[in-house]
C-alpha positions as CSV (number, residue, x, y, z in Angstrom):
1,M,29.9,61.6,-40.9
2,R,32.3,64.3,-42.2
3,D,34.5,61.7,-43.9
4,L,31.4,60.3,-45.6
5,M,30.4,63.7,-46.9
6,R,33.9,64.3,-48.1
7,A,34.1,61.0,-49.9
8,L,30.7,61.6,-51.5
9,A,31.8,65.1,-52.6
10,T,35.0,63.7,-54.1
11,I,33.0,61.0,-56.0
12,G,30.5,63.6,-57.2
13,S,33.2,65.9,-58.5
14,L,34.9,63.3,-60.6
15,N,34.3,63.0,-64.3
16,S,35.6,60.9,-67.2
17,S,38.0,63.6,-68.5
18,Q,40.1,63.3,-65.3
19,I,40.9,59.6,-65.8
20,K,44.3,60.4,-67.5
21,T,45.2,63.1,-64.9
22,A,48.2,62.3,-62.7
23,G,47.2,61.1,-59.2
24,F,43.6,60.2,-60.3
25,A,44.1,56.5,-59.5
26,G,45.6,57.4,-56.1
27,L,42.6,59.7,-55.4
28,V,40.1,57.0,-56.4
29,S,42.0,54.4,-54.3
30,D,42.1,56.7,-51.2
31,T,38.4,57.4,-51.6
32,Q,37.6,53.7,-51.9
33,T,39.6,53.0,-48.8
34,S,37.8,55.8,-47.0
35,V,34.4,54.6,-48.0
36,T,35.3,51.0,-47.0
37,N,36.4,52.2,-43.6
38,L,33.3,54.2,-43.2
39,I,31.1,51.2,-44.0
40,T,32.9,49.2,-41.4
41,A,32.5,51.9,-38.8
42,M,28.9,52.3,-39.6
43,S,28.3,48.6,-39.3
44,A,29.8,48.7,-35.8
45,D,27.6,51.7,-35.0
46,V,24.5,49.8,-36.2
47,G,25.4,47.0,-33.9
48,D,25.8,49.3,-30.9
49,L,22.6,51.1,-31.7
50,G,20.8,47.7,-32.0
51,E,22.0,46.7,-28.6
52,K,21.0,50.1,-27.1
53,Q,17.6,49.7,-28.7
54,A,17.2,46.3,-27.2
55,N,18.1,47.6,-23.8
56,L,15.6,50.5,-24.1
57,T,12.9,48.1,-25.2
58,S,13.6,46.0,-22.1
59,I,13.5,49.0,-19.9
60,Q,10.2,50.1,-21.5
61,T,8.7,46.7,-20.9
62,N,9.7,46.8,-17.2
63,L,8.4,50.3,-16.8
64,S,5.1,49.3,-18.4
65,D,4.8,46.3,-16.1
66,T,5.5,48.6,-13.1
67,Q,2.9,51.1,-14.3
68,T,0.3,48.3,-14.6
69,A,1.1,47.1,-11.1
70,L,0.9,50.6,-9.6
71,N,-2.3,51.3,-11.4
72,G,-3.8,48.1,-10.0
73,Q,-2.8,49.1,-6.4
74,L,-4.1,52.6,-6.9
75,S,-7.4,51.2,-8.2
76,I,-7.7,49.0,-5.2
77,T,-7.3,52.1,-3.0
78,Q,-9.6,54.4,-4.9
79,D,-12.3,51.9,-5.8
80,V,-13.0,50.8,-2.3
81,N,-16.6,50.0,-1.3
82,M,-17.3,52.8,1.2
83,T,-20.3,51.1,2.7
84,E,-18.4,47.9,3.4
85,T,-15.4,49.8,4.7
86,L,-17.5,51.9,7.1
87,S,-19.3,48.8,8.3
88,N,-16.0,47.0,9.0
89,L,-14.7,50.1,10.8
90,T,-17.8,50.3,13.0
91,L,-17.5,46.6,13.8
92,M,-13.8,47.0,14.8
93,Q,-14.6,50.0,16.9
94,T,-17.3,48.1,18.7
95,Q,-14.9,45.2,19.3
96,L,-12.2,47.5,20.6
97,Q,-14.6,49.2,23.0
98,A,-15.7,45.8,24.3
99,S,-12.1,44.7,24.9
100,Y,-11.5,47.9,26.8
101,Q,-14.5,47.2,29.0
102,L,-13.2,43.7,29.7
103,I,-9.8,45.0,30.6
104,T,-11.4,47.5,33.0
105,A,-13.6,44.9,34.6
106,S,-10.8,42.4,35.0
107,S,-8.6,45.0,36.7
108,G,-11.0,45.1,39.6
109,M,-10.8,41.3,40.1
110,S,-8.6,40.0,42.8
111,L,-7.9,36.5,44.1
112,V,-8.5,37.8,47.6
113,K,-12.2,38.3,46.7
114,F,-12.6,34.6,45.9
115,L,-10.8,33.2,48.9
116,P,-12.9,32.4,52.1
117,A,-12.3,34.9,54.9
118,G,-11.6,32.3,57.5
119,A,-9.2,30.0,55.6
């Protein structure tokens, strides 16, 4: 950027009365070479910036998709039907208690109780 400002300042300070001055052609040639090199460097920078912008756009899209998915999962958790959930919980609790009662009752069973005493 500093080279660009220097080249522009050089061009801005030139006037037609300096054309016949010694070294004028060399100064103009050097300035032209400098500006040409600057244009080449800026073109490369534009390409690099375009690639970085494309990468950032891709990252932004991925983050947006992730945000949408997380918002959906959060909504499922927050927007639960409390009546239905409590009903399901009560049903599961009843089933669990029934299974505990069956386990307790079956622990008292023995094959000995079913065999005839004299056999």
